[in-house]
C-alpha angles and dihedrals in degrees: 000000000000092000091051090053092050092049090049091051093049091048091050091049093051092049092048093050091046092051092048092049091049093049092048090049090053094053113096115250116252113247115247117261115264112245111222122194125191092263091052091049093048093049091050090048094053091048101043113024105112096204092053093045092049092052090048089062089065087072090057090048090053091050089052088055088058088064091051092047094055097047118121121233114269117249117244122233123198136178123201127187123179142150095062112157112237100178135035117266117209089346093306122111115190104157100182100034094092099033117122126197125208121183114188140184129199135183133195111226113209115215135195094042095287094158093049092049092049090052092047091051091049092049091051088050088056090052089053090050091051092049092046090051091049089050091051090050089050093056094042091050088056089055090047091048090051091053091048092049090048089054091049090047093049089048091052092047090049092052090048090050090051092049092048092049092048091049092047092049087055089052090050091050091054091045092051090052089050091049092050088051090051094246097124134030127252092248091058092050091048092052090051090049091051092054089062089074090070092055092047089052091050090051094050093045091050092050091050092048090052091052091050091050092050091049091053091048093050090049092056090047093047086230126151097198112135110255092235089061096059133070129183121221132184143117111299101193140088134250113232093202117083127182119233117277093241090062090057090048093054092048091048093053090054098039113032107111094204090057089046089051090052091052091047090050089059090051091049092049090054090050091048089053091053089049091051090054091048091049088057091065124090122260115205122219116218119205136181131182141180123216127197119200091003122193106233140119093263107100089201095048097106092131118026138175124210136186134190142180120212118198120183116226106232095205103132105013112051094149090260095153095052091047090054094043094052091047090053089045090060091058091044093054091046089057090048090051090053090049091050091051091050089050090053091055091046093051093048094047094046096047092043091053091050091050092049090050091054091050091051089056096042099050097067091042092057095038099044123349099061095054091040093055091051092047094048093047095049093043094050091046091052090049091048091052090054097041097256095115136036126245090250090056091054094046090051091049091049091049091050091051091050092048095048094047093046092046090053093051091049092046090054088052090051090049092052090048091049090048089053088050090053089051090051092048092050095043100237140044108286094151118048 
């Protein structure tokens, strides 16, 4: 009877394993996670971000205004008919016998290069739109870079949490063996077991932070890829060498699109002032007409041709207000250009100081504290295993190691964010 039961159990186990293997074989394989580098992310952002694409259309709108600005005035066509008889005269009614027709055409001639100045002003407006779009892209790329760095940082923290948990599980395995051998007390093993909760919490918090960072990144990319199907990759380290601040200032003066837009605004204001002066000049209107059966004193004037020139008298309105306004606008844009230049220096100096501060903190971590935390932890654990240190000493050493390693990972993330801020302040990527 016992053998029959054993055979039945083995048969049931084989059937269960076979069914599970068949069902797992039928499930579709999960696609591998897409590995995104910074260049991949930036390309996707420029192609898919709706805010950036919408702002880019403003450049096309400005180019369309160039066409409108260079259009010539339309000629005017007129048709005049008069002299039609509306009542009989001496018993005779010939309504169209005395009617004369006079078609005419007139054209306003613009002087003082008004069309050319309008086109020049429109083209400079397009340059401002391009620089403004580049400045918007600069600020949005900083936001994107921050999201990318956050994802890299969360990934590094998650890996650190996994390594810490794996190491602590190894410590627990040794401690359980020691407890079974009677080498440590139950209370010590329980305290070690309780400490594992902290590492589990770190692991879960790091996983949640990584998901949040990926969600923010996907939002900026306008991408609907599931977060479990993407992975971010890139160097997560710092460069100890830093160029002088004056070099960054020079690059920023040549590169910053908002400063370039401010300079272009001054040029456009000067062109607008020239256009205001030109608009204060008189524009003659030339007209010509043909008359059939004209009513004049010339007995042979059956078909006549006439011309005229109309010149407005600019006595009261000489466009004085617009001339003054555009002249004041030049000075206003010059002040805004000076303010933009001062903001460039402020941004570079502030971001450079933040980056330097992060480097000052990172250098001793990499040179000394990281290795020291590992050495202290391993030494105290060895002493604890051999009775030379208390459990409290080991827990303190383990907590110090965890704090130092986590601080270093977070400092590297702060450094990468500060480097992105320097790139934004300069106007292009000078620190990778």
